[in-house]
N, C-alpha and C positions, 0 to 999 in steps of 0.2 A: 193404722191411720193413714200411712202413705199409700197403701194399696187402695183404701177406700177413695182417696183423692183421685187416683188415676182411673178407678172405676167410674167415678163421676165424670171424668173428662172423656174417656174412651168409650164407655158403655152407657147403660141406662142411667138416667139422672132422676133424682127425686122431684116431686112436684114443687112448683114455685118458679120464681123468675130465673131463667137460664143465663149464665154468664156469656158475654160476647166473646168472639174470637180474640180480640185484643186483650181482654181481661185474662183469658185463659193463658195466652202466651206470656203475659206479664207475670202470672203466678209461676209458670214453668221456669222463666228466667230467674226469678227469685230462688226457686228451688235449686237450680244449677249453681247459683252463686253462693248459697248459704249452706247447702247440705254437706255434711262431713263424710257421710258414707258414700263410697264409690257406687254402690248399687242404686242409691237414690239419684245421684247425678246421671248415671247411665240411663235410668228410666225416664228422667226428665228430657235428656237429649233425644232419646228415641221418640218421645212424644212430639218434640219440636220438629223432628224430621217428618213425622206423619202429617203435621200441619203446615209444613213449609211450602207446599205447592198451592194449597188453597189460600193461605194467608201469607203470601210471599212478602208483601210490603211490611206487615207487622213483624214477622220473624226477622226480616233483614234489618229493620231499624232497631229492634230491641235486643235481639239475641246474638248478633254478630260478634260483639266484643266478648261475650261469655264463651262462645264457641271457640274463638281464637285462644282464649285463656285455657280452655280444655285441651287444645292441641299442645299448649306449652307445658302444662302441669301433669296431665294424665297420660304420659308417654308409655307407661307400663301396661296399660289396658288397651288392647287392639280393638276391642268391640266398641268402646266409647269413642275412640278415634275415628272408626269407620262411620258411626252415626254423625259425628260432628262434620266430617268431610262431606258426607252425603247431603247434610242440611245446607252447608255452604254452597254446594254445587247446585242445589235446587233453587236457591234464591239468586244465584249469579247467572245461571245458564239461560240462554234464549233459544234453545233448540226447538224445532217445530214439533217434535214428539212431545216435549213437555207442554207446549202450548196446546196441542190437541188434547192431551190429558186434562188440562185445566178447562178447556172449552166443553169437554164431555161431562165434567162434574157439575152437579147442581149448584146454583148460586147460593152463597151463604153470606149474610150481612156481616161486615167486619166491625161495625160499631152501630150504636143506636142512632147516630146522626146520618149515616150513609144509607141510601136506598139502592136497591138493585135496579139501576138504570141500564137498559140494553144499549150497547154500542156496536158499531160495525166491527167486523173482523179486522179490517185494516187498522182502525184506531186502537183496537185492543193489542194487536201485534206491536204497534209503535210504542204503546205504553209499556209493554213488557220489555222491549228493547231498551227503553229509557231506564227502566228499573235495573236491568242487568248492568248497564253502564254505570248507573249511580252506585250500586253496591260494589261493583268492581273498583271504582275510584275509592270507596271507603275502605275496602280491604287493602288496596295498594297504598293507602295513606302512610302506612308503616312498611318500608321495604323489607324489614325483617320478617314479615309474614311470608313473603315469597321464599326467602332463605329457609324459613321453618318448613315450608311445604316441600322444598327440595330435600331437606333432611329426612322428612317422613317417607319420601319415595325410596329411601334405602331399606325401609322395612320390607321384609319378604312376605309378610302376611297379606293374603289376598284382599281381606276386608279393609286394609289400610292403603295398600299400593294402588289398587284399581280406582277407588274414589279420588285418591290424590292425583292420579293421571287425568281423570276427567275434569277435576276442578282446575288444574293448571291449564288444560286445553281451553276451558271456558274463559279463563282470565285472558289468555292470549287472543281469543276471538274478539273480546270486548276492548282490550287496551293492549294491542300487540307491541307497540314501540316501547311502552313503559316497562312491560314485563321482560322484553328482550334485553333492555338495558340492565335490569337487576340480575338476570341470569348470566349476562356476559361478564359482569364484574364479580360474580359469586365464584369462590374457589371450587373447581371441579364441577361447576354447575352443569355444563353441557355433557360432561362425561357421565354424570349420574343419569341423565336422560337417555344417553346412548345405551346404557346397560339394559334399558327396557326391551331393546330388540333381541337381547339374548335370553329373555324370560321364556321358560318352557310353557307357560300358560298362554295360549294363543290369544285370548281376549285381552290380556295386558299388552302383549306384543302388538296386536292390531291397533289398540288405542294409543300405544306409544308411537306408531306410525303417524296417526292423526295429530298427535302432539307435536312431533317433529315437523310435520307439514306447516303447522301454524308458526312454529318457532323460527323456521328458516325463510319466511316470507320477507323479501325485501331487505335482508340484513346480510351483507357480504361477509362481515367478520364472523358471524355465527355459522354461515355456510362453509367457510374455510375450516373452522374448528370441527364441525360435524364431518366434513370430508376427510380430514386427517385423523379422525377417530375411527377410521376403517369403515366408514358408512357404505362406500361403494361395494366393497366385498360382501358385507352383510346383506345389503339390499338385493344384490344379484343372486346371492345364495337363496334368499327367500323366494325370489321370482322363479328360480329353477325348481325349488321344492314344491311350489304351488302349481307348477305345470306350465310356466311361461304364458304364452298368449291364451292357452286353454284354461288358465287359472281363474279364480274368482275375483272378488272385490279387493282382496289383499294385494293381488298383483297390481291392480289399479292404484291403490294407495302407495305402493312402492314406487311405481312409475311417476306419480305426481311428486313424490319427494325427490326423486332423481332430477326431474325437470326443475324443481326449485333450486337444487344445489348447483346445477350447471348453467342455467339461463343467465346470460350477461355476467358470468363470473369466469374470466379468463384463467385465473389461477386454478380453479377446480377443473375447468376443461382440460388444461394442460396435464393436471394430475390424473385425470380419467384416461387421457390418451397414453401418457407415459406408463400407467399401470396396466396396460394391455387389456383394458376393459372393453374397448371397441370390438375386439375379436370375440368377446363373449356375447355380443349382441346378435351375431350372425344366426345362431340357431332359432332365434325368435321368429324369423321371417321364412322359415321352411314351410311350404304349402304343398298339399298333395294334388292329385289329379281332380278329385271331386271337392269343390269348394262351395258347395251349396249347403244351406242349412246352418250357417254360422249363427251362434247365439249373440244376443245383444252385448253380453259382457266381453266376448271375444272380440267383437268389433271395437268396443271401447278400448280394450287392452292394446290391440294392434294399432289403433289410432294414436294412443299415447306413445307407443314404441317408435312409430314413425316421427312423431313430434320430438322425441328425444334425439333421434338422429339429426333432425333439422336444427335443433339447438346447437349441436356440435359444429355444423357447417353453415350457420346463418350468415347472410351477407353483412350483418351489423357487427360481427366479430372482426378482430384484427385479421388482415390478409394473411399474415404468416401462420397464425393458429388455424385458420380455415383451410389453408393449403395443406398443412401437416395432417389434419384430420381427414381430408379428402384422400390423401395418399394412403393413409392407414386403411381406410375403408375399401380402397381398391385392392390393396395387397392382401387383406384378410378375406376377400371374396364377398364382402357385404354389398357392394354395388352390384355384383353379378346376381346376388340373391334378390335384391330389389327389382332388378330388370326381369327376373323370372316371374315375380308377382305381377309386374306390369303387363306381361304377355300371357298370363294365365287366364283361364276361362272360369266364370262363375264367381269371381271376386265381387263383393258388394261395391256399389257405385262410390260411396263415400270413402271406402278404403282405397279403391283404385285412384280416386282423385288425389287423396293425400299421398299415395305412393308416387304419383307423377310429380307432385310438388317436391317430395323428398329427393327423388332422383334428380330433379332440376337443380337443387342446391348442392347436391353431391358432385355434380359435373361442372358447375358454374366456375369458369375461369381456370379449370384444371385441364391441361391439354391431354394428358394420358387418359383421364376419365372421359373426356369428350370423344377421343378417338375410339375408346371401347364402346361407348354408346352408339357411335356411328356404325359399328360393326354388328350390333344386335339385330337379329332378324326375328320376325314374328313367325310362330309355328303355323304357317298357312301353305297352301299349295297353289302356285309356286311360292316360295318364301319371299317375303317382302321386308324391307328395312323397317325397324321400329319407328323411325322418324316419319316414314310415309304413312304407316298405319295411324299414328297419332294425328298427323295433319288431316287425314280423312275424317277423323272425329271432330277436329276443330272447324272445318268448313261445312259440317253437316248440321243443319239447323234443328234437327230432331234430337240432338244430343243435349244433355243437361248443360245449363249455362256455366255452372262451376267447373264442370269437366272441360269445357272448351277454354275457359280461362286458364286452367291448369296446363293444358296442352300448349297454349300460347306461351306461358311462362317457361315451360320445358324447352320450347324451341328457342326462346330468347337466351336462356342459360346455355344451351348448346352452342350458340353463335357468339357468346360473350368472350371477347379477347381470343377468338378462334378464327384467324384468317384462313386457315386451311379449310375449315368447315364452311366458311362464307363462300370460298371459291367453289367448293363442291355443289353448294345449293345453286349458285348463279350458273354454273356449268350445265345444270339440267335444263336451263332455259335457252341455251345457245343453240343455233341451228345445227352445228356439227355434232352435238351430243344427244340430240333428242331421239329416243327410241319409241317408235310407234306401238310396239307390242307390250309395253309396260307403263305403269303409272309412276311418274317421278314427283319429287317434291315441288319442282318448279311448275309442273302442270297443275298440281293441286292448288298452289298459291295463285296462279293466274285464273283458275276456275273460281276460286273464292273471291278474287279481286273484282271480277265482273259478273258475279251472280246477283240474283234478285234479293238476297238476304243482306240487309245492311250490316248486321253483326259479322257475317262472313267477310264482307268487304273490308270492314275495319280491321279484323284480325289478320287477314291476308296482307293488307297494306302495312301494318305494323311489323309482321313477321318478315316481309320483304325488306322493310327499312332496316331491320337488324342485320340482314345479310349484307347491307352496304355500310354499316356503321364503322366510321374511321378506317375505311378501306377504299382508297382512291382507285386502285386497280379494278375492283369489282364494279365501281360506279361507271367507269369507262366501258367495261365489258358489257354491262347491262344495256348500254346504248345500242348494241348490236341486235338485241332481241326484236324479232319481227312477229307480228300477229296477223292471222288471216281472219278478217272480220266476217266476210260473207263470200259466197261463190261469185266469181266474175269480177271481183274488186281486188285491186292490188293490196298486198299486205302493208300494214302500218306498224310503226315502231311502238314499243310498249310505252315510251314516254308520251308519244302523241295520243295513244289510246286513253291514257290517264287524263290528259288535259281535255280530250273530247268528252269523257264522262263528267268532268267538272262543269264544262260549259253546257251540258245537256242534262243537268241535275233536275230540272223541272219535270223530266219524264218519269221520275220515281214517284210513286203514288203518295206515300205517307210523308208528312213534313218532317217528323222526327227521324225517320230513316234517311231522308235526304241529308239532313245535317250530319248524321253519324258517318255516312258514306263519304261526304265531301271532306269532313275533318280527317278521316283516315287517308284519303288520297292526297290532301294537302300536306300532311305530315310526311308521307312517303316522298313527295316531290321536294320538300324542303330538305329532307335528309339526303336525297339523291344528288341535288345540284350544289349543296353546300361544300365549299372547299374543292370544287371541281369545275374550273373554267370551261372545259370542253362540254360538260353537261349543260352549263348555263348557255353556251352558244347554241346548242341543239334546241334548248327550250325557247330561246328568243328567235330562232330561225322560223318558227311557226308564227305567221303574221297575226294570228287571232289571239295568241296567249296574252300579250301585254294589254290590248284593249279590253279583254275579258277581266283581267285583274283590276285595272283602273276603274272599270265600270262597277265591279263588285264593291270596291273600297269607297267609291264616291257616293253610292246610294245610301239613303236613310232607311234602313230596314229595322225589323223588330229585334227584341232582345235575343231570340234564338239565333238570329243571323249575325249578331255582332262577333261571335267567335269565329265564324267563317271569314268575316271581313278582316279580323286581326290576323288570321293565318294567311290570307291573300296579301296583306301588307308585308308580312314576314317574307313570303315567297318573292315578292317584288323587290324587297330590300336585299335579299340574297343575290338577286340578279344584278343589282347595282354593285354590291360590295365585292363579288367575285367575278366581275365583268372584265375581260381582257381587251375590250374595245375592238374585237375582231370584226364585228358587224357594224357597218357604217351608220345604219339607221337606229341602232340601239346601243350607242355608247353610253358611258356613265353620265356624261353631261346631258345628253338628250333625254335619258330616262328621268333624270332629276328635273329637267325642265318640264317634262310631261307631268310629273307629280305636282310640281308647283302650279301649273296651269289648270289641271283637271281636278286635283284633289286638294292641294294646299299642304304645305309642309307640316303645319301644326295639326291639321286634321289627320294626316298620315301617321304622325307619331302617336296621336291619341288612339287611333284605331289599332296601331301596333301594341299599345299598352293593354288593350282588352284581354289579350291572351293570358298574361301573367296575373291579371286581377280576377280571373275566373276561379270559382270555388273548386271545381274539379281539377284544375291545374295544381293547386296547392296540395290536394289529396294525393294526386299521382306522383308528386315530387318527393313524397315521404319515404317510400320503399320500392324496391324493384318489382315485387310481385304484384301483378294486376288483380286487385281485389275490389270488386264493385258490388253494391247491394242489388243493382238491377242492370239489365243490358242497356237501358236508355242512358245511364250515367257513365258508360264506357266510352270516353272521349279522348283522354290523354294517355300517352305512354311515358314511363319514367325516364327513359333515355332521351326522349324528345324534349322533356322539360329541361334537361341539362343543355341541349342545343339552343333552346330559346333563351335561356339565361346567358349563354355565351354570346349570342348574336344580337340581342336587343340593343345593347349599348353601342356597339360598333356600327350597326345599321343607322341608328339615330344620328351619330356623328357624321357618317358618310352622306346622309341626305342633306344635312345642313352645310356641308363644306361647298365652297365655290370652286370653280375650275382653276382659278389662279392659286388658291390654297392647295388644291390637289397637285398642281404642277410643282409648286414649291416643295410640297411634302415629298413628291416623287424624286425631285432632284436631291433633296437632303437625304432621302432614303437610299438613293443610289450612291451618293457620296459616302454615307455611313457604311453601306455594304462594301464599297471599295476600301474604305478605311478598315473595316473589319477583316477584309481579305488580307490587307497588308499586315494587320496586327497578327492574324493567324500565321502568315508566313514568318513574321518575326518570332512568334512563339515557337513555331516548328524549328527555326534556326537556333533559337536559344535552347530548345529541348535537345537538339542534336549536339550542341556544344556542351550541354550538361552531361550528355551521355559520353562524349569524348573525355571530358574532365574526369568523369567517374572511372572510365577505363584507364586514364593516366594515373589516377590515384591508386587503382588496383595494381598497376605496374610498379608504382613506387613502393607500395606495400610489399609486393613480391621481391623487389630488389632489396628492400630493407631486411626482409626475412633471410634472403640469401646472404646478405652482409653479416647478419647475426650468426648464421651457420658457419661462415668463413672465420669469424672471430672465435667461435667455439673450436673450430678445427685448429686454428693457430695456437689457442691455449693448450689444446691436447698435444700439439707438436712441441711446444715449449716444455711441457711436463715430461714428454718422452726424451727430449734432448737432455734435460736435467738428469733423468734417470741414467741415460747413456754416459753422461759426464761422470756421475758418481761411480758407475761400474768401471769406467776407464781409469779413474783415479785409484780405485782398489786394485785393478789389474797392474797398474804401473808400480804401486808399492810392492805387490807380491813379486813382480819381475825383478825389482831392485834387490829385494832380499835374496832371491835365488842367485843373482849374479854375484852377490857378496859371498854366499855359501860356496859357489863354485871356485872363486878365486882363492879362498882360504884353504879349501881342501887340497887341490892340486894333486890328489893322489888317486883319482879315479882311473879305472882301466880303459883300455882302448875301445872295448865294447860299449862301455857307458858313454864315452865321449862321442862315439859314432851315432848312437841312438839320439843323443841330444842334438847333434848337428842336423839330423834328418828332420826332427821336429821344428828346429829353428828355420830351416830352409822353407818348410811349408808355411810357417808363420810369415816369413818374408814375402813369399808369393801372394799370400792373402792381403798383406798390407799394401803391396804394389797394386793389386786389383782395386783395393779401396781408394788408393791415391788417384788412379785413373777415373774412378767413378766421381770422386769429389771434383776433379778438374772439369769433367763434363757438366756436373751440376753448377759449378762456378760460371761456366760459359752460358748455360741456360739462364742463370740469374742475371747475368749481364744483359742478355737479350730482353728479359722482362723489364729490367730497369729502363732500357731505352724505349720500350713500348709504353711504359707508364709515363715517362717524360713526354712522349708524343701525345698521349691521351690528355695529360694535364694541360698542355699548350692548347689543344683543340677545345677542351672544355672551357678554358679561360676565354678564348675567343667567342665561343657560343654564349657565355654568360654576359659578355659585353654587348652582344647584338640582341639579346632577349628583351631588352627594355622593360625590365621589371615584370615580365610575364609570369604565368603560373608555373612554367617548366624551369625557369632560371634557378629558383631556390632548390628545386629537386636536384638539378645538375650540380650545384655547388656542394650539396650534401654528399652526392655520389663521389665527387672529386676528393672531398675530405676523407671519405672512407677509403678510396683507392690510395691516397697518400699515406694513410695509416697502415694499410696493408703493405705498401712498399717499404715503409720504415721497419715493419716487423720482419719482412723478408730479408732486408739488409742485416738486421740483428742476427737472424738465423745464419746468414752467410758468414758473418764474423765468427759466430760460435763454431761453425763447421771448419773455418780456417784455423781456429785455435786447436780444434781436435786434430786437424791434419798435421800441425806443427808438433803436437805432442806424440803423434804416431811416428813421425820421423825421428824424434828423440829416442823413442822406443826401439826403432830399427838400428839406430847407431849403437845403442847399448848392447843389443843382441849380437851385432857383428863383433863388438869388442870382446864379448864373452867367448865367441867361437874362435878367436885368434890366439888363444892361450897355447904356448908350446907344449909339445908332447914330452919333452925331456923332463920338465918339472913334475909331471905326473909320474914318470918312471922312477925319479929319484925318491919320491915319497911313498912308493907303493908298499914298501916293507912295513911302514908304520901304520898302515890302515888295514884293518882286519877285513876278512871276507864278509863277515856279518854286517859291518857298517856299510860296505859298498852295496850289498843287497838292499839294505833299508833305504839308502839314498836313491838307489835305482827305482824302487817302488814309489817313493815319494815323488821323484821327478816324473815318473809315468802318470801318476794320478793328477799332478799339477798340469801336465801337458794336455790331458783329456779335458780338464776343466777349462783351460784356455781355448781349446777348440770349440767348446760349447758357447763360451762368451763371444768368440769371433762370429760364430754362426748367428747368435742373437743380434750382434751389431749389423751383420749383413741384412737381416730381416728388417731391422729398424731403418736402415738406409733405403731399402726397397719401399717401405711405407712413406718415407719422405719424398721419394720420387713420385709416388702416386699423388700425394697431396700437392706437389708442385705442378703436376699435370692438371689436377682439378683447378688449382688457382689460375693456370693459364687459360683454361676454358672459360672460367668465370670472368676473367678480364676481357676475353673476346666477346662474351655476351653483353657485358657492360658497355663495351665500345659500340656494339650494334644498337643497344637501347639508347645510348647517347645520340647516335646519328638520327634515330627515329624521333627522339625528343626535339632535336634541333629542327627537323623538318616540320613537326607539328607546331612548334613555336612560330616558325615563319608563316605557316598556313593560318594559325590563329590570329597573328598580327594582321595578315591580309584580310581575313574575314571581319575582324573588328573595324578595320578602316572602311570596308564596304558598308558595314552596318551603320557606322557613324554618318557616312554620306547619305544613306537611305533615310535615316532618322532626320537629318538636317533638311532633306527635301520634303519629307512628310510634315515636319513642323512648319515649313514655309507654306505648304499647301493649306494646312489648317488655319494659319494666320490669314491667308488670302480669303478662305471661306468665311472666316469670322468677319473680315472687313466687308465682304459682299453682303453678309447678313445684316451688318450695321447699315450698309447703304440701303438695304431693302426695308429698314425700319425695325428690325428685330432687336430685342434687348439681349445683350450679352453680359453675363455675370462678371463683375469686375474681379471677383476672387479668382476665377479661372484665368483672367489675363495676368494677374499678379503671379499666379502659380506657374503660368507659361514663362513669364519673364524670369522667375526664379529658377526654373529649370534651365532656361537658356544661359543664365548667369553661372549656374553650377556646371553646365557643359563647358563654358569658356574657362572656368577655373580648372576643370579637369584637364583641358587641353594645355593650359599653362603649366600645370603640375607635371604633365607628361613631358613637356619640353624641358623643364628643369631637371627631371630625372635623366633625360637623354644627355644633357650637358654634364651632369654629375658623372654618369657612366663614362663619357668621353674623357 
């Protein structure tokens, strides 16, 4: 029965009324919802899939919920999942291919009420798009549906994964932001999609690229996640596998995805650079000798590759990131490779244009890249610089318009923040450097400036203006340029020739060309004389220039000429604002009087405002690259818009000011400049004093460190003295015991007594030597005591005269440390005296032992055996050797004490020298402070006088400033009183 039903739907049908498409779809939906057998549900879903293109509306409205339920419940059957996903894709997708298929199919009535009414293709496409958005919103009504779809993408089965990728891509196309939000919060959502790039089936991988393109549009968070999922590595590997620029559309998809990930995303750009991926771009731009016959796909791929390079160095990026990428591109040889394409033959025009734009942004603002570009030569005979070859294309009216714009942009980028390059360009125009045998950049610019082609006039004028941008030296140098107009006539200056062309503009045939040429020349003149009083003087020196400008501004011309009038007003305003009054006939006051009489101030300001209100002015102010839809709209330069924005306000104020206001302003300005100079001097003085204070602090820290080292040495000496004292006590006890043993025995032989007497005589000599050494040390210590007393007296006197200065506290601390050292040295002297007394006692006892009479020993000789005498002799010999070793150790210890005393002596001498320097610096600091106080007092008096003069002139002075000045004066008086009290206390 089931099979008969589908035969009726899919195949031949019995006679009778045929069911409509809506009724058939309704029956199929009931079958999907009610059938218990998987085969029946699978057949019903397959039938819905076959009807989903023709009956898109009915299938979408009736079957979507059932299809989503199939995706949730029948996860075990990949075939029914594939049918359901394909059906959902057909009703949601708005692809042109699907629309073409639907258009080719014969019309089928969807219900009995609707008739097949023909509609236009545009209306049909709009209806299809509306249906796609409608069904997408219905599918996204439950965000779990997107999560379910992400889960299905984990299935490896081709019939599930591929339609799942296509369906998710269609959802992103219709409702990108909403789907992105769901994927972003879904756990591992982006990671699951990144796995598609690793699929071995190319069709899934390629559709995965399209999916990621849609996913990464305009969402920086997803772009970062994709980048950190190793997207750069995978995409570059795919590009290499597919043949780089010679690859197919897969390479194009990879490049589009890379552009999405990097454009306006500084984090990903930095990650791309730090990952050394810029170096992997260099092989893309390797070209051979024969560059003819490039396929359309290769041109597209190479265009996207160049666009990717521009994304990394775009002027809209942060300057630091752009500079870092420019440096990497030069170091890896990418810039050199691009210059090779620039000078190669047979390269398609659009690739050459984009390469010029790319090189422009790679060198823009990078001195090392600009220097390299200046050294590039074209492969011609003789070799010519690449800049000259490019300028030849710019001033050639037969070249394509976009190519000429690209060359102008390249020249502008070469001169951007490049004073060295500006000097080289201007130097080619100076008489001393002109080479008649070769074509230079200056000659090409002059030729373009005075040619019959208005676009060449404009481009050459703008290029020459960029050679003068923010460079006062080159503005003055360009005044030396002389031009030979015709045979038999004297040469005229370049400035004069430009003004001559302006005044003779009616000789140009076409009205549009006339405006474009004059706008270019006016922009050049405004840039030239701005912020250059010498150039203003040269311009005003020609008696015809000012009448020409006033005549142009005062006329009532058409809409096309209003822009020229505004630029003439800007040029005249610059002559007023930067006028140094060196010409008596054209001072600031006389020029303003001329404007008031012939033009009117309000009319002048109104004409000046025409410039910024122009539509093309706003367009040129958006970005540096000159991009114009047609040559006629090429009127404004980006850098010139910055100049206009800077000067419009100040010129308006300068025109409205009276001579008295200007004089007052100049006086106040001069006073402020003097005040600023005095403040700068004070700042320098304070800076020098801070440096001196820092040096003194370093000296104090050094002395403190030396003091700590001396304290450590004293501690070591004390410990050594204690050790010597203990050893001496032990030696004294042992000698006492030996003397008692000798007095009790009295039976030793003459030989033994003789040996002991020799040992005692040696000990006596050593003790005498030690006594002399201690006497010498005692004398040295007495000298040190007297020196310390002298230093203490001198430091006390210096402390009294320092008047609380910064050096007084440091001297007091040093005196305290010296006093502590003196007390410790005195303690050591006392201990040494005690040791000397004890050694004298030892000598006395040794002499008493040696004076024992020989008769007593002879009377008791019989009672002492020979063996006892030998044992005593051996013991005495051993003890004498030990005493020798101890005496030797004592001598070494005293030698160390002498060295330490010598070190202390040198340290005291250094401290005395440092104290003398500190005293001198204190005196100098006091003198400088007194001078500074006097200067400040004079300056305050001058400021008060100036404020009084301003009050007399009617100017309003803020009372808060007066109160602050009074408070400062009161604080200074208090400081003086405090210093006097401190001096009295010190006295």
